[in-house]
C-alpha positions as CSV (number, residue, x, y, z in Angstrom):
1,M,24.4,-5.7,4.7
2,K,23.7,-5.1,0.9
3,T,26.4,-3.7,-1.2
4,E,26.2,-0.4,-3.2
5,T,26.5,-2.9,-6.5
6,S,23.2,-5.2,-5.2
7,R,21.7,-1.6,-4.2
8,L,22.1,-0.4,-7.8
9,E,21.1,-3.7,-9.6
10,A,17.2,-3.3,-7.1
11,T,17.2,0.5,-8.6
12,R,15.0,-0.1,-11.9
13,A,13.9,3.2,-14.1
14,T,10.7,3.6,-14.6
15,E,8.8,4.7,-18.2
16,D,8.7,8.9,-16.5
17,G,12.1,8.5,-15.0
18,V,11.2,7.7,-11.5
19,S,13.6,5.2,-10.6
20,I,12.2,2.5,-7.6
21,D,14.9,1.5,-5.3
22,V,13.7,-1.5,-4.5
23,A,16.1,-2.1,-1.0
24,L,15.4,1.4,0.1
25,I,11.5,0.7,-0.4
26,K,11.8,-2.9,1.6
27,D,14.2,-1.5,4.4
28,R,11.7,1.3,4.9
29,T,8.8,-0.7,5.3
30,D,10.4,-3.1,7.5
31,A,11.4,0.2,9.8
32,A,8.0,0.9,9.9
33,L,6.3,-2.6,10.4
34,S,9.4,-3.6,13.3
35,A,8.4,-0.2,15.0
36,R,7.1,-0.4,18.4
37,M,4.2,1.8,19.3
38,G,5.1,2.2,22.8
39,T,8.3,3.4,21.9
40,S,7.6,5.6,19.1
41,T,7.0,8.8,19.2
42,R,4.6,11.1,17.2
43,D,7.3,13.1,15.4
44,E,9.0,9.7,14.9
45,I,5.4,8.7,13.4
46,D,5.3,11.6,10.9
47,A,8.4,11.4,9.6
48,K,8.0,7.7,8.3
49,T,4.7,8.5,7.0
50,P,5.0,10.7,4.3
51,M,8.3,8.9,2.9
52,L,6.2,5.8,2.9
53,I,3.2,7.1,1.1
54,G,5.8,8.4,-1.8
55,H,7.0,5.0,-2.1
56,L,3.4,3.3,-2.1
57,N,2.1,6.4,-5.2
58,I,5.3,5.4,-7.0
59,L,4.4,2.0,-7.2
60,L,0.7,2.8,-8.2
61,G,2.4,4.2,-11.0
62,E,3.6,1.5,-12.4
63,E,1.8,-1.3,-14.6
64,L,1.6,-4.1,-12.0
65,G,-1.1,-5.9,-14.5
66,A,-4.4,-4.5,-12.4
67,D,-6.4,-4.6,-15.5
68,E,-5.7,-8.3,-16.2
69,D,-5.4,-9.7,-11.7
70,D,-7.6,-9.0,-9.8
71,L,-6.2,-9.8,-6.7
72,V,-4.0,-6.8,-7.8
73,M,-6.8,-4.0,-8.2
74,Q,-8.0,-4.8,-5.0
75,Q,-4.9,-3.6,-3.8
76,F,-5.3,-1.1,-6.0
77,H,-8.1,0.0,-4.3
78,K,-7.3,-0.5,-1.0
79,A,-4.5,1.7,-1.4
80,Y,-6.4,4.6,-3.2
81,K,-9.0,4.0,-0.1
82,L,-6.4,4.7,2.1
83,L,-4.8,7.4,0.8
84,D,-7.7,9.3,0.3
85,L,-7.2,12.6,2.3
86,K,-10.1,12.0,4.7
87,N,-8.8,8.8,5.6
88,R,-5.8,10.0,7.1
89,P,-5.3,11.0,10.8
90,T,-5.2,14.7,11.2
91,P,-2.5,16.2,13.3
92,E,-5.2,16.0,16.2
93,A,-5.5,12.5,16.3
94,P,-4.0,10.2,18.7
95,T,-0.5,9.2,18.3
96,F,-2.0,5.2,17.8
97,A,-4.2,6.8,15.1
98,A,-0.7,8.0,13.2
99,Y,0.6,4.5,14.1
100,F,-1.7,2.1,12.7
101,Y,-2.2,4.2,9.7
102,M,1.4,4.1,9.2
103,R,1.7,0.7,9.5
104,E,-1.2,-0.1,6.9
105,V,0.5,2.1,4.7
106,A,3.9,0.3,5.1
107,D,2.0,-3.1,5.0
108,L,0.3,-2.3,1.6
109,T,4.0,-0.6,-0.2
110,R,5.5,-4.0,0.9
111,R,2.4,-6.0,-0.8
112,L,3.0,-3.6,-4.5
113,L,6.8,-4.0,-3.8
114,W,6.6,-7.7,-3.9
115,I,4.2,-7.6,-6.7
116,Y,6.4,-5.5,-8.3
117,T,9.6,-7.0,-7.8
118,Q,7.7,-10.6,-9.1
119,R,6.3,-9.2,-12.4
120,S,9.6,-6.9,-13.3
121,G,11.8,-9.6,-12.2
122,T,13.7,-7.3,-9.8
123,G,14.6,-10.3,-7.4
124,A,12.5,-10.9,-4.0
125,A,10.8,-8.1,-1.7
């Protein structure tokens, strides 16, 4: 279990004043990626997804070296495509579509978090 001190050490302020809480993002992506489709309700999925999208957006605003690194740029392209409103599940979409969308957002957020921690020196994600 993480202590408050380690959680604070994992939090970094970005240039525009938004804090990146590495431990919180890790915990939320872990929860989304470990959620099982058969035991997750649509309400639970719909509650988790906006938080994950928020974390993904924060990471997309960071300087992760996409201009110099093709692999990072590929992750950015995947993220922008995933976040496009036409690619998000509608309220009428089946629960499994919302579930898989949530997992895709969590997975991509986790990949960008790993890149962020490696480039910023905040530790392993």
